C-alpha positions as CSV (number, residue, x, y, z in Angstrom):
1,X,14.4,1.8,-1.1
2,X,17.6,0.6,0.4
3,X,18.3,4.0,1.8
4,X,15.0,4.0,3.6
5,X,14.8,0.3,4.6
6,X,18.4,-1.2,4.5
7,X,17.2,-4.2,6.6
8,X,14.0,-4.9,4.6
9,X,13.2,-8.5,4.0
10,X,11.9,-9.9,0.8
11,X,10.0,-13.1,0.2
12,X,10.0,-14.2,-3.4
13,X,7.7,-17.1,-4.5
14,X,8.6,-18.7,-7.8
15,X,7.4,-21.8,-9.7
16,X,8.5,-24.0,-12.5
17,X,8.7,-21.3,-15.3
18,X,7.3,-23.6,-17.9
19,X,4.4,-24.5,-15.8
20,X,3.9,-20.9,-14.9
21,X,3.9,-19.9,-18.6
22,X,1.5,-22.6,-19.5
23,X,-0.8,-21.7,-16.5
24,X,-0.6,-18.0,-17.4
25,X,-1.6,-18.6,-21.0
26,X,-4.7,-20.8,-20.0
27,X,-5.7,-18.3,-17.3
28,X,-6.1,-15.6,-20.1
29,X,-7.4,-17.8,-22.9
30,X,-10.3,-20.0,-23.5
31,X,-10.3,-23.8,-24.1
32,X,-9.6,-24.7,-27.7
33,X,-6.6,-22.5,-28.1
34,X,-3.9,-25.2,-28.0
35,X,-2.7,-24.5,-31.6
36,X,-2.7,-20.8,-30.9
37,X,-0.6,-21.3,-27.7
38,X,1.8,-23.4,-29.6
39,X,2.2,-20.7,-32.4
40,X,2.4,-17.9,-29.8
41,X,5.0,-19.7,-27.7
42,X,7.1,-20.6,-30.8
43,X,6.9,-16.9,-31.8
44,X,7.8,-15.7,-28.4
45,X,10.9,-18.0,-28.2
46,X,12.1,-16.9,-31.7
47,X,11.6,-13.3,-30.9
48,X,13.4,-13.6,-27.6
49,X,16.3,-15.5,-29.3
50,X,16.5,-12.6,-31.8
51,X,16.5,-10.1,-28.9
52,X,19.4,-11.9,-27.3
53,X,21.4,-11.8,-30.6
54,X,20.9,-8.0,-30.7
55,X,21.1,-7.2,-27.0
56,X,22.2,-8.8,-23.6
57,X,20.0,-11.1,-21.6
58,X,19.1,-8.5,-19.0
59,X,17.9,-6.1,-21.7
60,X,15.7,-8.8,-23.2
61,X,14.4,-9.9,-19.7
62,X,13.1,-6.4,-19.1
63,X,12.3,-5.4,-22.7
64,X,8.9,-3.9,-23.0
65,X,9.0,-2.1,-26.3
66,X,8.3,-3.1,-29.8
67,X,9.5,-5.5,-31.2
68,X,10.2,-7.0,-27.9
69,X,7.0,-6.2,-26.0
70,X,6.1,-9.9,-26.3
71,X,6.8,-12.3,-23.6
72,X,5.2,-12.0,-20.3
73,X,4.6,-15.6,-20.6
74,X,8.4,-16.3,-20.9
75,X,10.2,-13.3,-19.5
76,X,8.8,-13.6,-16.1
77,X,10.4,-17.0,-15.7
78,X,14.0,-15.8,-16.2
79,X,14.1,-15.4,-12.4
80,X,17.9,-15.3,-12.0
81,X,18.2,-12.0,-13.9
82,X,15.7,-10.2,-11.6
83,X,17.0,-11.8,-8.4
84,X,20.6,-10.9,-9.3
85,X,19.5,-7.2,-9.8
86,X,17.9,-7.2,-6.3
87,X,21.2,-8.8,-4.8
88,X,23.1,-5.8,-6.1
89,X,21.1,-3.6,-3.8
90,X,20.3,-5.8,-0.7
91,X,22.4,-8.7,0.8
92,X,21.4,-12.2,0.1
93,X,20.3,-12.7,3.8
94,X,17.5,-10.2,3.2
95,X,15.8,-12.6,0.7
96,X,13.9,-15.8,1.0
97,X,13.1,-17.5,-2.2
98,X,10.4,-20.1,-2.0
99,X,9.4,-22.6,-4.7
100,X,5.6,-22.8,-5.1
101,X,6.2,-26.6,-5.4
102,X,7.6,-26.7,-1.9
103,X,4.8,-24.7,-0.5
104,X,2.2,-27.0,-2.1
105,X,4.1,-30.1,-0.8
106,X,5.1,-28.9,2.6
107,X,3.2,-25.8,3.6
108,X,3.8,-26.2,7.4
109,X,7.5,-26.6,6.9
110,X,7.7,-23.6,4.5
111,X,5.5,-21.4,6.8
112,X,7.7,-22.2,9.8
113,X,10.7,-21.3,7.8
114,X,9.2,-18.1,6.8
115,X,8.4,-17.1,10.4
116,X,12.1,-17.8,11.3
117,X,13.3,-15.8,8.4
118,X,11.1,-12.8,9.5
119,X,12.2,-13.2,13.1
120,X,8.5,-13.9,14.1
121,X,7.3,-16.2,16.8
122,X,6.3,-19.6,15.8
123,X,2.6,-20.3,15.8
124,X,0.8,-23.0,17.7
125,X,-0.5,-26.1,15.8
126,X,-4.0,-24.7,16.1
127,X,-2.9,-21.2,14.7
128,X,-1.1,-23.0,11.8
129,X,-4.1,-25.2,11.0
130,X,-6.5,-22.2,10.9
131,X,-4.1,-20.3,8.5
132,X,-3.0,-23.2,6.3
133,X,-6.4,-24.9,6.0
134,X,-8.0,-21.8,4.4
135,X,-9.3,-22.3,0.9
136,X,-7.0,-21.0,-1.8
137,X,-8.8,-18.3,-3.7
138,X,-6.3,-17.7,-6.6
139,X,-6.2,-21.1,-8.2
140,X,-7.1,-21.4,-11.8
141,X,-9.8,-24.1,-11.8
142,X,-10.8,-23.7,-15.4
143,X,-10.6,-26.8,-17.5
144,X,-8.7,-26.8,-20.7
145,X,-7.3,-29.4,-23.0
146,X,-3.7,-30.5,-22.8
147,X,-1.0,-28.2,-24.1
148,X,0.7,-29.8,-27.1
149,X,3.9,-31.8,-26.0
150,X,5.9,-29.9,-28.6
151,X,4.9,-26.6,-26.9
152,X,5.9,-27.8,-23.5
153,X,9.2,-29.2,-24.9
154,X,9.9,-25.9,-26.5
155,X,9.2,-24.1,-23.3
156,X,11.3,-26.4,-21.3
157,X,14.2,-26.1,-23.7
158,X,13.8,-22.2,-23.5
159,X,13.8,-22.2,-19.8
160,X,16.5,-25.0,-19.0
161,X,19.6,-22.7,-19.2
162,X,17.9,-20.1,-17.1
163,X,17.0,-22.7,-14.5
164,X,20.6,-23.9,-14.4
165,X,21.7,-20.3,-13.7
166,X,19.0,-19.9,-11.0
167,X,20.2,-23.0,-9.3
168,X,23.8,-21.7,-9.3
169,X,22.7,-18.3,-8.0
170,X,20.7,-19.8,-5.2
171,X,23.3,-22.5,-4.4
172,X,20.6,-25.1,-4.5
173,X,20.0,-27.5,-7.3
174,X,16.2,-27.8,-6.5
175,X,15.8,-24.5,-8.5
176,X,17.0,-26.4,-11.6
177,X,13.5,-27.4,-12.4
178,X,12.8,-30.6,-14.2
179,X,10.9,-30.6,-17.5
180,X,7.2,-29.9,-17.1
181,X,5.1,-32.4,-19.0
182,X,1.7,-30.8,-18.6
183,X,-1.2,-31.0,-16.1
184,X,-3.6,-33.8,-15.9
185,X,-6.7,-32.0,-16.8
């Protein structure tokens, strides 16, 4: 890819990995599965920890074979491993990493920053409004009960060291996500 497009630019949107894992589980499962989610998350974490005892972190982040074919809910949130691999091929200036939380809080600011990153013209306020006021079509609107606090605590504990590494890699402490306490559903 680098040989064909050495100046390619990449936009990565990430979110709090605990919130992402929780949302991903509820997207795939029906309400009433809080105990199942707790058991599954606990098993995932234990299996991942076993993997890291036997292999390096990068192997475990990418592992897709038994007994490590387990953790899309967790592995995807180890962002720094994947970003570091991309940075071995492309320079840092070719990447824009956006937090979903920033997009949700300040979409106009993030959008303008993206246009700058891509060397595109800034849009008029009317053009921005037309784009940014569109209904989001990929939001999980399904109602579900609260995830057990113990599950969220385990997920937060799992992701915390990886968030610290991500913040170091990005040179920005905003990527060191605070603990996620659950949605207000």
